[in-house]
C-alpha positions in Angstrom: 0.0 0.0 0.0 1.0 3.4 -0.8 0.9 5.9 2.1 0.0 9.5 1.8 -1.9 9.4 -1.2 -4.5 12.5 -1.2 -7.8 11.7 -2.3 -8.9 13.2 -5.8 -12.3 11.9 -5.8 -14.6 9.6 -3.9 -17.9 7.8 -5.1 -20.0 7.5 -2.3 -22.9 4.9 -1.9 -24.7 4.4 0.9 -26.2 0.7 1.9 -29.4 -0.2 3.4 -31.3 -3.2 4.5 -35.2 -2.8 5.3 -34.9 0.5 4.6 -32.2 1.2 7.3 -29.0 2.7 6.2 -26.6 -0.1 7.8 -23.3 1.0 6.4 -21.8 3.3 3.7 -19.1 2.5 0.8 -16.8 4.7 -0.6 -14.4 3.9 -4.1 -11.8 6.3 -3.4 -9.3 7.3 -6.3 -5.8 9.2 -5.6 -4.4 10.8 -9.3 -1.3 11.2 -7.2 -0.6 7.9 -6.7 -3.2 6.5 -9.8 -4.8 4.2 -7.2 -7.9 3.0 -6.0 -8.9 2.0 -2.9 -11.9 0.6 -1.1 -13.2 2.2 2.2 -16.7 0.9 4.2 -17.9 2.0 7.4 -21.1 0.7 9.7 -23.8 3.1 10.8 -24.9 3.2 14.1 -27.5 1.2 13.1 -25.4 -1.3 11.5 -23.3 -1.3 14.4 -25.8 -1.4 17.1 -27.4 -4.7 15.1 -24.1 -6.5 15.2 -23.8 -6.5 11.3 -20.6 -7.1 9.9 -19.2 -6.4 6.3 -16.2 -7.5 4.2 -14.8 -4.9 1.3 -13.1 -5.6 -1.9 -12.0 -3.4 -4.7 -11.4 -5.3 -8.1 -10.1 -4.0 -11.4 -8.2 -4.7 -14.8 -4.5 -2.9 -14.4 -2.3 -1.3 -16.8 -1.2 -4.7 -18.0 -4.4 -6.1 -18.2 -4.3 -8.2 -15.0 -7.1 -8.9 -12.5 -6.2 -7.3 -9.5 -8.9 -7.7 -6.4 -8.1 -6.2 -2.5 -10.1 -7.3 0.4 -10.5 -6.2 3.9 -10.4 -7.9 6.3 -7.5 -9.9 4.7 -3.9 -10.1 4.0 -2.2 -6.5 3.6 0.8 -5.5 2.1 1.5 -8.7 0.1 2.4 -7.3 -3.4 0.1 -9.6 -5.0 -2.4 -8.5 -7.1 -5.4 -11.0 -5.5 -6.0 -10.8 -1.9 -8.8 -12.6 -0.5 -11.1 -12.1 2.0 -10.6 -13.8 4.9 -13.6 -12.8 7.5 -15.7 -10.0 8.1 -15.3 -6.8 10.1 -18.0 -5.7 13.0 -16.2 -2.7 14.0 -17.5 1.0 14.0 -14.2 2.6 12.4 -13.7 2.9 8.9 -12.2 0.1 6.9 -9.8 0.0 3.9 -8.5 -2.4 1.5 -5.2 -2.3 -0.1 -5.1 -0.2 -3.4 -5.1 -1.2 -7.0 -3.8 0.2 -10.3 -5.9 3.0 -10.9 -6.1 3.5 -15.0 -9.3 1.8 -15.8 -12.6 1.5 -14.3 -12.4 0.0 -10.5 -15.4 -1.7 -8.8 -15.7 -1.3 -5.0 -17.9 -3.9 -3.6 -19.5 -4.5 -0.1 -21.5 -7.5 1.8 -23.2 -6.7 5.0 -23.8 -9.8 7.2 -26.1 -9.8 10.1 -25.0 -11.0 13.6 -25.9 -14.9 12.4 -23.8 -14.5 9.6 -26.2 -14.3 6.9 -25.5 -12.0 3.7 -28.2 -9.5 4.0 -27.4 -6.8 1.6 -24.5 -5.6 -0.9 -23.5 -2.9 -3.0 -21.6 -1.4 -5.7 -19.6 1.5 -6.3 -17.8 2.1 -9.6 -15.2 4.7 -10.5 
C-alpha cells in the first residue's frame, strides 16, 4: 500500500437493508498515486445490530491483469489478488489495499447480520 496518497475523488454509496442504512461504501481515487481503494463503515444502526461486512476493490490493471484487494484479508502482500479472510464488525472505517487506477475500478461491500447471513450488498464504480 502506498501511503500519503491524497484523495482526488470519491464515489459514495449508502448501503441499506429493509429501509435502514446499515453501512456506507466508498470508492476512493488518488490522481497522485493513480490508485483506487475501497473504504467502508457501518452506520450506528448497523453497528448496534451487530452487523459485519467485507469490502473489496477490483480492476484490470495497466498490464491487463486482474487485481482484487479485500478487507479483512492479508495486507501489503505485494500480490495482485488478496482474498477476504472473514468479516469486520467494528465501528471504525475499514480500508482494503490499493489497486491500479488506470481503468474503471469497482468497490464492493457485503453486509452480514449477527448470525452471519448475507443481508445486502452494493457496488461503487469509478
